[in-house]
Residue, then its C-alpha position, 0 to 999 in steps of 0.5 A: m500500500n502506497t501510504e504516502l500517496m494516499e495521504a497526499l491525495d487526502i490532503l489535496e481533496k480536503e484543501k483544494e476540493i478536488s476529487k480523488e478520481t480526478l487526481f488519479e487521472a492526472i497521475e495516469n496522464s503524467l506517467l504516460t507523458a513521462c513514458r513518451n519523453h523517455f521512450g519517444k512513444a507511449d501508444n502501447v503503454h498502460v497505467e493501472i492504479d489501485r484506487e484503494t491502495c494507491d499502488f500503481l503499475v506501468y507496463a507496455e504491451k510488446e509482441v514476442v518475435e523469434s529472435a533479437e534480429d527480428v526486433e524492429d522496434n524495442c518499444l513494440q517488440i521483444a525477443l522470445d528469449a527475453a520474453r521467456e525470462l518474464s513468462a515461461k509460457a511466452k511464445v512467438g506472436d503473443m502480446l506480453h505485458v512488460e513492466i516499466k520501472s518509473r524510477e528509471f525515468g530521466r530528470i526531464a521526463t520526471q519534471n514533465a510528469k510533475n508539471v502535468i500533475l501540477q497543471k491539472i491540480r491548478e485547472e481543477e482548483r480554478s474550476a472548483i472555485y468558479n463553480q463554488y462562486y457561480e452558485k452564489e451569483k446574485d447573492v450576498v457574501t461577506g468579504v475582507v477589504q484588501r487594497y485599493i487598485g486605482r479607484n477599484i477595491s480588491i476584496n477577498l471572499g475566502k478562496a477567491d478575490a473579487m473586484l469592487t469597481e468605482s461604478e458599483m461603490v456607494k458615493g462617500e463610502v470609504f473602506r479600510p484594509t482588513e475591514r469586513i463588508k457585505v457585497y452582492i455578487l453581480e457576475v462570475k466569469n471563467t477566465p484562463k487566469g481563474p474566475r473573475i468575480n464582480v461585486s456591487r454595493t449599490h445594487p437594489e438586490l443587496v438590500k433585498r438579500l440582506f432582508e432575506s438573511e435578517v428576516t425569518e418571515i421573508k426567508d420562509g416565504t411568509v412575507e414577500i418583497r414585491s418591489i424595491a427602489r433604491e438610491a444607494g447611500s441615501r434612501t431605499k423604499i421597499a413594498v412588502w406583502s404578507n401571505n399570512p393574515n396574522v403576520d404584519a409584513v412591515g412589523a416583521c421587517v422592522g423587528m422588535n424595537g427596530a432591531r432587524v431593520n437597524a442591523i441592515v441600516e448599519e450594514l449600509r452605513g446609515e442609508k435610510i429605509d422606508i418599508v411600506n405595505w404592498d397593495e393590489n390597488p394602485g391608488l393605495l399602493i401609491q399612497n403608501a409609497l409616498s409615505p411619510a407624506k399624508i395624501v388627500a387623494v390619488f387618481a391612478d390610471p392603470d392603463e397609462k401607468t400615470a397617477k395624479v396625487v393631491v396632498p395638503d398644502y403644507q405636505l407638498s414639500l414632504a411628498i416631493g422630498k429633497e431634490g424630488q427624491n421621495a416622489r422619484l423613489a415612489a415612482r420607481l417602486t410603483g411603476y407609475k408616473i406620479d404628478i403631485k399637486s397641493e390642494t390649492q394648485a389642484k383646485d386652481a387647475p383649469g377644469f378641476r372639480y373636487e367633487d368629480y375626483l370623489d366620483e367612485e363610479e369614474y375611478g372605482e376601486e382600481g385607481y382611487a384612494e382617499s386619506e382617512g384624515y381628510s374630512g372633505d371640507g378642506e379641514y382636518p380633524a384634530d385626531g386625523g390630520y396631524q401625527e406626531d411622528s410625521g414631524y409636526p407639533e400638535n399646535d400645527e405650527y412649523p418648527e422655527n428652523g424650517e426643517y422637519p425634526e428627525e424621527g428614529a424609526e422612520g428616518g428624518y426628513a428635511e424640507a425640500d429646497e423647492p419654493d412653496g409654490y412648486a408643483g412639478s411632477d417627478e417621474g420614475 
């Protein structure tokens, strides 16, 4: 039993994840290569390796001829006298197996055989790494920052290095060597130099995969992420739906005291995340997507994929968001082109009649959504118009500094830079 070879194969199989059968084939090919270099040909050479004991035998099939004078090729023929020394039953015309001693190979033949084995090991190692990370494509993995290569970052994923390009980095994020970060595997390519892995920190699927790993209900399918819109480094909106009426989709994603969502926010370096309920009614979905702004009414056209939204005058800036971000993300989340107007702007618009907007026969259940806090007479009841968590005090006055105060669970919102009369539409 060849114990040394057996131990070497066990170590290679464990560390490199290369099957023993592949290694046996590499050894067989290397011995054939050595014979070809030593004898000039190896067409009649055979290698047999016992998979259990690792004992191997190399032999050549030679034809027995009458005498040494009849031998035309020493590699293919053997004289009867020499054959009788190996087998007493040998006779002219027989095919005799003549053992080849591998120890007799020259230095060059041995070196070539070694190179064949090493090349096979390298190829199989690359193939194993490629297959391992190809299975993780479109998934999130944890890597260690190694170094900056120009404006790109090399990240070690364990058995392979990945490249985080400048276009896939979040603006403003700075990483230090040895820092551990989570990245989304965009693509795995097999190249002659090994697998090339491209990763991202800006892809919306990164947030989705983080929620799947953090929220048990999403992992087991109880809660689904129906849509996601992201502006990397700033804000993400996700719409969730529960397949179990007893499970609150938003609550499951937020977690106890915000533990689940806060873990994801921390991984994303403080990126704000809005979690809203998905609704098959586009009007209600758009109303949820524009959260935290309060909506008077939504009028959606499912065929044209457009929607008109009416908000209270004091909520216009909040609905649009800073630099139009809130409306822009809501448009991406819902797939609708959203036009936001304040009540005053809507009523002053040509041909506008508010009572027509309330005609359910025209809008039906598919495109109409009215805010619960609106009384229909232009005034808001004390218990429905204002909420403390929306950033307004109970006395209905704006803060002195002109900004909305930050809110821990839902994030802080700053007043948009647009003038009070702004009524532009933000498209997705």
